[in-house]
N, C-alpha and C positions, 0 to 999 in steps of 0.2 A: 579467522573463522571462530565464532563464539562456541564455547564448550556447552554441551547439553547440561541441564541442571542435574544435580545429584539426586539420587533416587529418594532420599529422605525428605527432600523439599517438594516432592510432588504429592498432592492429595486429590481426592475425588470431590467434585462439587456435590453438596448435599441435595441440590435440586435435580440436576440432570445426570450426575455421576460422570461428568467429563473431567479430563485431567486439567489441573491448574496448579499454580504455585501456592505454597502455604501462606505467603504474605499477600496474595491478591485480595483486593476489596471487591472485585467484580469478576464473575466467571467469564472467560473468553468465549465460551460456546453458547450459553443460554442467557448471558447478561444478568444473571441474578446478582443482587448486591447484598453485602454484609450490612446489617442494620443494627444499631445499638439503641435499646430502649423502645418505647412505643412510638407508633407513627402518629401524625397529627389527628388522623381519623379516629384511632383508638383512644387517644386522650380526650377528644371532644365527646365521643359517645359515652365514655365512662363518666366524665364530668357532668354532662347533661343528665345522665341517669341519676347521679347524685343530687343534682339541683331539683329535678322533678320528683324523684322518688322519696327523698327524705321529708320534704314538706307535706307530701301527700299522706305519708304515714303519720306525721305529727298532727295533721288535721283530724285524724281519727281519735286522737286523745284530747287535744285542746282545740278551742275555737280559734279562728284566724286572729293573729295579733302580731306584735313586734317579734315574738319568739319564733314565728313562722319564718321570718326573714333570717333570723340567726340560724335556724335549722337548715335553711336553704344554703347559706354560706358554708356551714359545716358539711353539707352534702357535696357541694362543689369541691371543697378541699379534700374530702374523703374520696370522691371519684377520681380526682387527679392523683392522689396517693395510690389508689388501687391500680390505676393504669401503669404507673411507674414501677410498682412492686411486681405486678403480674408479668410485665415484659422486660424485666431486668436482664442484662447480659446481651450477647449478640445472637443474631439469627439471620438466616438467609431468606430474602424476599425476592420473588420473581419480579423483574422490572419490565413493565409493559412497554414495548417499543414498536 
Protein backbone atom coordinates (compact mmCIF):
# COMPACT_ATOMS: atom_id res chain seq x y z
CA UNK A 1 0.00 0.00 0.00
CA UNK A 2 1.56 3.37 -1.03
CA UNK A 3 2.25 5.89 1.66
CA UNK A 4 0.40 9.21 1.50
CA UNK A 5 2.62 12.12 0.46
CA UNK A 6 4.33 14.16 3.14
CA UNK A 7 2.51 17.35 4.14
CA UNK A 8 5.24 19.66 2.80
CA UNK A 9 4.88 18.23 -0.72
CA UNK A 10 1.20 19.18 -1.01
CA UNK A 11 0.37 22.63 -2.39
CA UNK A 12 -2.80 24.34 -3.57
CA UNK A 13 -3.45 24.90 -7.25
CA UNK A 14 -3.24 28.63 -8.08
CA UNK A 15 -6.32 28.34 -10.32
CA UNK A 16 -8.84 26.16 -8.45
CA UNK A 17 -7.12 25.81 -5.03
CA UNK A 18 -7.33 22.02 -5.20
CA UNK A 19 -4.65 19.85 -3.58
CA UNK A 20 -1.76 18.76 -5.77
CA UNK A 21 1.87 17.66 -5.54
CA UNK A 22 4.54 20.38 -5.58
CA UNK A 23 6.17 18.80 -8.66
CA UNK A 24 2.98 18.44 -10.75
CA UNK A 25 2.92 20.11 -14.15
CA UNK A 26 -0.87 19.75 -14.40
CA UNK A 27 -3.54 20.13 -11.72
CA UNK A 28 -5.43 16.84 -11.27
CA UNK A 29 -8.74 18.58 -10.53
CA UNK A 30 -9.02 21.50 -13.01
CA UNK A 31 -6.28 20.44 -15.50
CA UNK A 32 -4.55 23.84 -15.42
CA UNK A 33 -1.01 23.56 -16.79
CA UNK A 34 2.24 25.18 -15.70
CA UNK A 35 3.46 27.26 -18.60
CA UNK A 36 6.89 28.85 -19.06
CA UNK A 37 7.21 32.00 -21.16
CA UNK A 38 4.64 33.50 -23.53
CA UNK A 39 2.11 31.50 -25.48
CA UNK A 40 2.21 31.56 -29.29
CA UNK A 41 -0.78 33.89 -29.32
CA UNK A 42 0.92 36.39 -26.97
CA UNK A 43 4.11 36.30 -29.04
CA UNK A 44 2.23 36.84 -32.31
CA UNK A 45 0.14 39.72 -30.96
CA UNK A 46 3.18 41.48 -29.54
CA UNK A 47 5.27 40.96 -32.69
CA UNK A 48 2.47 42.09 -35.01
CA UNK A 49 1.92 45.17 -32.87
CA UNK A 50 5.60 46.00 -33.29
CA UNK A 51 5.52 45.36 -37.06
CA UNK A 52 2.46 47.56 -37.58
CA UNK A 53 2.99 50.21 -34.91
CA UNK A 54 6.65 51.09 -35.40
CA UNK A 55 6.44 51.83 -39.15
CA UNK A 56 3.19 53.75 -38.64
CA UNK A 57 4.93 56.00 -36.13
CA UNK A 58 7.98 56.36 -38.38
CA UNK A 59 5.76 57.44 -41.28
CA UNK A 60 4.72 60.46 -39.21
CA UNK A 61 8.36 61.60 -39.22
CA UNK A 62 9.76 60.44 -42.58
CA UNK A 63 8.23 59.59 -45.94
CA UNK A 64 7.97 55.90 -46.96
CA UNK A 65 11.41 54.60 -47.88
CA UNK A 66 13.88 51.83 -47.22
CA UNK A 67 14.05 52.99 -43.59
CA UNK A 68 10.38 52.08 -43.10
CA UNK A 69 11.28 48.40 -43.71
CA UNK A 70 14.16 48.65 -41.23
CA UNK A 71 11.84 50.19 -38.64
CA UNK A 72 9.33 47.35 -39.27
CA UNK A 73 12.06 44.76 -38.68
CA UNK A 74 13.09 46.54 -35.49
CA UNK A 75 9.43 46.62 -34.42
CA UNK A 76 9.14 42.87 -35.01
CA UNK A 77 12.23 42.17 -32.93
CA UNK A 78 11.08 44.60 -30.25
CA UNK A 79 7.64 43.01 -30.04
CA UNK A 80 9.16 39.55 -29.71
CA UNK A 81 11.49 40.80 -26.96
CA UNK A 82 8.63 42.50 -25.09
CA UNK A 83 6.54 39.30 -25.16
CA UNK A 84 9.39 37.24 -23.73
CA UNK A 85 10.28 39.85 -21.12
CA UNK A 86 6.71 40.37 -20.00
CA UNK A 87 5.88 36.67 -19.59
CA UNK A 88 9.17 35.45 -18.13
CA UNK A 89 8.99 32.70 -15.53
CA UNK A 90 6.24 30.20 -14.95
CA UNK A 91 2.52 30.69 -14.58
CA UNK A 92 -0.55 28.52 -14.49
CA UNK A 93 -2.94 28.63 -17.45
CA UNK A 94 -6.35 27.01 -17.54
CA UNK A 95 -6.42 24.21 -20.10
CA UNK A 96 -9.67 24.16 -22.11
CA UNK A 97 -10.80 20.53 -22.35
